[in-house]
C-alpha positions, 0 to 999 in steps of 0.5 A: 334821457336814461343813462347808457352807462348804468342800469337802474332797477325798480325803485323801492318806496319806503317811509324815509326814502326811495331806494334804487339798486343799480349796475354801473358799467363804468367808462373806459374813456374816463378810467372808471371801473364798473361796480354794483351800487345804489341810490338813496333818495330822501323823502325829507329835505334834511336827510342824507342823499346818496346818488350812485354810491358804489362798491368795488375792489381790486385783486391779484392772482395767487397760486400755491400760496404765492402771489403771482405778479400781474402786469396791471391792476385788476378789478372785478367788474360787472359785465354782460347785457341788461338781460343777464342781470338778476333782480328780486324783491320781497317783504318780510315783516318790517324789512324789504329785501332786495337782491341783484346779480350780474355776470362779472369779469376781471378787468385790467385798469391799464389795458381797459380790457377784460382779462378773464370771465367766469365770475359773478357779482351779487348784492343783498340789501335790507331796508327797514320800514320802521327806521331810516336804515339800510344795510347791505352786503356784496358777494362774489362767486369765482367759477374759474380755476384761479384763486384770487386774493383781494388787495383793496376794497372801496366799501363806499364811494359817493360824490367826487373824491376831490373838489371840482372846478368852481364853475362846474359845482352847480352841476351837482345840484340834482334837478330831476328829483322832486325834492331838489331845485337848481339855484342857477342853470348848468353851464352846458347841457352835457355837464350834468351827465359828465359829473354826476353820472361819473361820480354820483352825488352826496348831500345831507340837505337837499335845498341848501348847501351846508358844508359836510363834516365827517369823523370816526366814532367809537364802534361801541357807541355806533353799535348801541345806536343801530337797531340790528341784532346780526351786525357787529360794528368794527368801524363807524363814521358819522357825517353831518352838516355844519348846523348839526340838525341831523347826521348819517351813521355809516358802519362796517362789520368785518367780523372774522377779517382783520384789516385797516380802514381809511376814509377820505372826505371831500368837504367841498360845499357844493360837491361833497364826496366820501370814499371809505376803503378797507385793506384786508390782511388776508382775504381770498376768493377760492377757485370755484368758490365764493366769498362775501365782503363786509356788511355795511349799514347806513342810518339817519340820526336825529337828535330826538334819539339820545344815543344818536345825539351822543354820536352827533356831538362827537363832531 
């Protein structure tokens, strides 16, 4: 049964994985905000799986250089019907480019209501046919007369941010993809939707449950491992399993924008998760203008690559 909470676009098949962009409308009853995101489904068991990875950010209004006090925390979220969504895909040499767009609005987290219309969210994804590599960037257009200043950006959230109840961990074993199998049946028919649809799932081995490890790595080392010319690494994380058979490099390019990073790794063996936040110092969405969030890159690392081997040994 397809989810009523999310709209999933057509999948893009690549040698390393299948890529599915999505729009998550959120769920006010669970206090989940809407967001753009994607799923990355591997074609090899020992690779990273990101199901329903999302990016979202909070804002406040600014007038004449002065912050206006708002009664509640506001997020820019996708709004509207599926018919209003935009999708395009084309191949250019060794890369496939995918773009999605959605009408958006300011959404109050406490009131669970739309506070202002007139925005648009968009995302551009580039997928390599030569490497297990994806990079992407989100942008927002502000057609209102109000300047918006960004508070905090959750650059990536996938999987539950905290360990879940022990008896519900099995609900995170993805059963609907050909690479995965359930080791035991879920407790209830609705349990899979409740947890996985809400948080998504993160795995680095599809058929087993090794414990996740994550660590910050030097930007210079991450830069050398990434085969990207128009990408300057400002911050990078490596995720890998206990057996260290491989790992995933997550890098951020905040070129021209200062700010602080903070990541939270939930290393629960059966239901891991990762949240990466960025606190920009001074970043605004001008009235009747737009802006782009930092570029992100995700690459699967193997020990056959000497540069990747050095990164994997940092954990």
